[in-house]
DRENTORKOL-3810 file (N, C-alpha, C; in nm, 4 decimals):
REM DRENTORKOL-3810
@n.u->12.2194; n.v->13.0848; n.w->9.2199; ca.u->12.1370; ca.v->13.0823; ca.w->9.1013; c.u->12.1903; c.v->12.9734; c.w->9.0080
@n.u->12.1014; n.v->12.8883; n.w->8.9618; ca.u->12.1412; ca.v->12.7785; ca.w->8.8724; c.u->12.1567; c.v->12.8290; c.w->8.7298
@n.u->12.2568; n.v->12.7778; n.w->8.6618; ca.u->12.2791; ca.v->12.8091; ca.w->8.5209; c.u->12.2887; c.v->12.6781; c.w->8.4460
@n.u->12.2064; n.v->12.6621; n.w->8.3442; ca.u->12.2102; ca.v->12.5400; ca.w->8.2641; c.u->12.2790; c.v->12.5688; c.w->8.1319
@n.u->12.3780; n.v->12.4881; n.w->8.1002; ca.u->12.4394; ca.v->12.4998; ca.w->7.9686; c.u->12.5105; c.v->12.3695; c.w->7.9347
@n.u->12.5134; n.v->12.3404; n.w->7.8080; ca.u->12.5794; ca.v->12.2231; ca.w->7.7558; c.u->12.7273; c.v->12.2532; c.w->7.7497
@n.u->12.8110; n.v->12.1728; n.w->7.8153; ca.u->12.9525; ca.v->12.2068; ca.w->7.8166; c.u->13.0406; c.v->12.1090; c.w->7.7397
@n.u->12.9931; n.v->11.9863; n.w->7.7167; ca.u->13.0794; ca.v->11.8883; ca.w->7.6524; c.u->12.9975; c.v->11.7760; c.w->7.5911
@n.u->13.0352; n.v->11.7367; n.w->7.4737; ca.u->12.9844; ca.v->11.6150; ca.w->7.4121; c.u->13.1047; c.v->11.5326; c.w->7.3737
@n.u->13.1041; n.v->11.4056; n.w->7.4097; ca.u->13.2198; ca.v->11.3220; ca.w->7.3808; c.u->13.1784; c.v->11.1796; c.w->7.3521
@n.u->13.2767; n.v->11.0994; n.w->7.3163; ca.u->13.2552; ca.v->10.9582; ca.w->7.2895; c.u->13.3263; c.v->10.8772; c.w->7.3962
@n.u->13.2536; n.v->10.7846; n.w->7.4559; ca.u->13.3107; ca.v->10.6995; ca.w->7.5594; c.u->13.4028; c.v->10.5969; c.w->7.4932
@n.u->13.5178; n.v->10.5733; n.w->7.5518; ca.u->13.6141; ca.v->10.4779; ca.w->7.4975; c.u->13.5542; c.v->10.3379; c.w->7.4945
@n.u->13.5606; n.v->10.2720; n.w->7.3790; ca.u->13.5021; ca.v->10.1392; ca.w->7.3621; c.u->13.5718; c.v->10.0336; c.w->7.4482
@n.u->13.7026; n.v->10.0496; n.w->7.4686; ca.u->13.7756; ca.v->9.9461; ca.w->7.5417; c.u->13.7492; c.v->9.9454; c.w->7.6915
@n.u->13.7166; n.v->10.0610; n.w->7.7505; ca.u->13.6983; ca.v->10.0635; ca.w->7.8959; c.u->13.5754; c.v->10.1436; c.w->7.9417
@n.u->13.5041; n.v->10.2061; n.w->7.8519; ca.u->13.3837; ca.v->10.2806; ca.w->7.8890; c.u->13.4100; c.v->10.4052; c.w->7.9707
@n.u->13.5268; n.v->10.4647; n.w->7.9565; ca.u->13.5632; ca.v->10.5824; ca.w->8.0357; c.u->13.5777; c.v->10.7050; c.w->7.9466
@n.u->13.5214; n.v->10.8152; n.w->7.9917; ca.u->13.5397; ca.v->10.9457; ca.w->7.9279; c.u->13.6081; c.v->11.0349; c.w->8.0306
@n.u->13.7293; n.v->11.0769; n.w->8.0010; ca.u->13.8031; ca.v->11.1620; ca.w->8.0940; c.u->13.7715; c.v->11.3080; c.w->8.0676
@n.u->13.7512; n.v->11.3827; n.w->8.1757; ca.u->13.7222; ca.v->11.5254; ca.w->8.1671; c.u->13.8423; c.v->11.6037; c.w->8.2167
@n.u->13.8705; n.v->11.7149; n.w->8.1522; ca.u->13.9755; ca.v->11.8050; ca.w->8.1981; c.u->13.9174; c.v->11.8908; c.w->8.3108
@n.u->13.9739; n.v->11.8803; n.w->8.4295; ca.u->13.9228; ca.v->11.9545; ca.w->8.5443; c.u->13.9238; c.v->12.1056; c.w->8.5198
@n.u->14.0261; n.v->12.1535; n.w->8.4479; ca.u->14.0345; ca.v->12.2982; ca.w->8.4236; c.u->13.9243; c.v->12.3477; c.w->8.3302
@n.u->13.8587; n.v->12.2563; n.w->8.2581; ca.u->13.7508; ca.v->12.2947; ca.w->8.1671; c.u->13.6178; c.v->12.3114; c.w->8.2407
@n.u->13.6112; n.v->12.2694; n.w->8.3675; ca.u->13.4878; ca.v->12.2778; ca.w->8.4450; c.u->13.4974; c.v->12.3883; c.w->8.5488
@n.u->13.3929; n.v->12.4656; n.w->8.5610; ca.u->13.3865; ca.v->12.5687; ca.w->8.6642; c.u->13.3620; c.v->12.5030; c.w->8.7998
@n.u->13.3975; n.v->12.5706; n.w->8.9063; ca.u->13.3662; ca.v->12.5208; ca.w->9.0394; c.u->13.2154; c.v->12.5096; c.w->9.0546
@n.u->13.1728; n.v->12.4084; n.w->9.1277; ca.u->13.0299; ca.v->12.3912; ca.w->9.1533; c.u->12.9821; c.v->12.2507; c.w->9.1196
@n.u->12.8520; n.v->12.2351; n.w->9.1173; ca.u->12.7877; ca.v->12.1072; ca.w->9.0933; c.u->12.7606; c.v->12.0877; c.w->8.9454
@n.u->12.7902; n.v->11.9690; n.w->8.8937; ca.u->12.7685; ca.v->11.9372; ca.w->8.7532; c.u->12.6949; c.v->11.8043; c.w->8.7425
@n.u->12.6165; n.v->11.7885; n.w->8.6386; ca.u->12.5465; ca.v->11.6638; ca.w->8.6102; c.u->12.5975; c.v->11.6111; c.w->8.4768
@n.u->12.6341; n.v->11.4833; n.w->8.4745; ca.u->12.6770; ca.v->11.4178; ca.w->8.3510; c.u->12.5711; c.v->11.3141; c.w->8.3144
@n.u->12.5340; n.v->11.3089; n.w->8.1876; ca.u->12.4360; ca.v->11.2118; ca.w->8.1403; c.u->12.4977; c.v->11.1273; c.w->8.0302
@n.u->12.4674; n.v->10.9986; n.w->8.0320; ca.u->12.5163; ca.v->10.9052; ca.w->7.9316; c.u->12.3989; c.v->10.8606; c.w->7.8450
@n.u->12.4158; n.v->10.8731; n.w->7.7133; ca.u->12.3113; ca.v->10.8347; ca.w->7.6185; c.u->12.3625; c.v->10.7253; c.w->7.5272
@n.u->12.2767; n.v->10.6294; n.w->7.4953; ca.u->12.3075; ca.v->10.5233; ca.w->7.4004; c.u->12.1962; c.v->10.5197; c.w->7.2976
@n.u->12.2309; n.v->10.5417; n.w->7.1729; ca.u->12.1314; ca.v->10.5480; ca.w->7.0644; c.u->12.0186; c.v->10.6461; c.w->7.0965
@n.u->12.0546; n.v->10.7599; n.w->7.1567; ca.u->11.9566; ca.v->10.8634; ca.w->7.1858; c.u->11.8740; c.v->10.8401; c.w->7.3111
@n.u->11.9016; n.v->10.7325; n.w->7.3842; ca.u->11.8267; ca.v->10.7015; ca.w->7.5064; c.u->11.9183; c.v->10.7232; c.w->7.6265
@n.u->11.8699; n.v->10.7975; n.w->7.7244; ca.u->11.9507; ca.v->10.8220; ca.w->7.8437; c.u->11.9597; c.v->10.6935; c.w->7.9251
@n.u->12.0823; n.v->10.6466; n.w->7.9489; ca.u->12.1032; ca.v->10.5211; ca.w->8.0206; c.u->12.1758; c.v->10.5404; c.w->8.1541
@n.u->12.2176; n.v->10.6614; n.w->8.1844; ca.u->12.2841; ca.v->10.6844; ca.w->8.3113; c.u->12.3089; c.v->10.8317; c.w->8.3376
@n.u->12.3232; n.v->10.8659; n.w->8.4648; ca.u->12.3577; ca.v->11.0023; ca.w->8.5055; c.u->12.4532; c.v->10.9949; c.w->8.6245
@n.u->12.5290; n.v->11.1003; n.w->8.6419; ca.u->12.6193; ca.v->11.1110; ca.w->8.7564; c.u->12.6268; c.v->11.2582; c.w->8.7963
@n.u->12.6396; n.v->11.2798; n.w->8.9250; ca.u->12.6559; ca.v->11.4153; ca.w->8.9783; c.u->12.7993; c.v->11.4268; c.w->9.0268
@n.u->12.8651; n.v->11.5372; n.w->8.9919; ca.u->12.9989; ca.v->11.5591; ca.w->9.0431; c.u->13.0138; c.v->11.7035; c.w->9.0888
@n.u->13.0992; n.v->11.7212; n.w->9.1874; ca.u->13.1229; ca.v->11.8549; ca.w->9.2411; c.u->13.2695; c.v->11.8904; c.w->9.2222
@n.u->13.2935; n.v->12.0070; n.w->9.1655; ca.u->13.4288; ca.v->12.0584; ca.w->9.1463; c.u->13.4539; c.v->12.1624; c.w->9.2537
@n.u->13.5568; n.v->12.1399; n.w->9.3346; ca.u->13.5927; ca.v->12.2324; ca.w->9.4413; c.u->13.7345; c.v->12.2804; c.w->9.4157
@n.u->13.7547; n.v->12.4082; n.w->9.4150; ca.u->13.8887; ca.v->12.4643; ca.w->9.3947; c.u->13.9345; c.v->12.5387; c.w->9.5173
END
């Protein structure tokens, strides 16, 4: 069963464009990350956490 919830909002580092996530803050399973610039979605990524 899919569960949708907002888990994190952050700011991407200006010097390298990287936002690091704490693995322990994510539950096992499939997650979708979306990148927004000025309110416009400019990218998405799918990641899977396996424990």
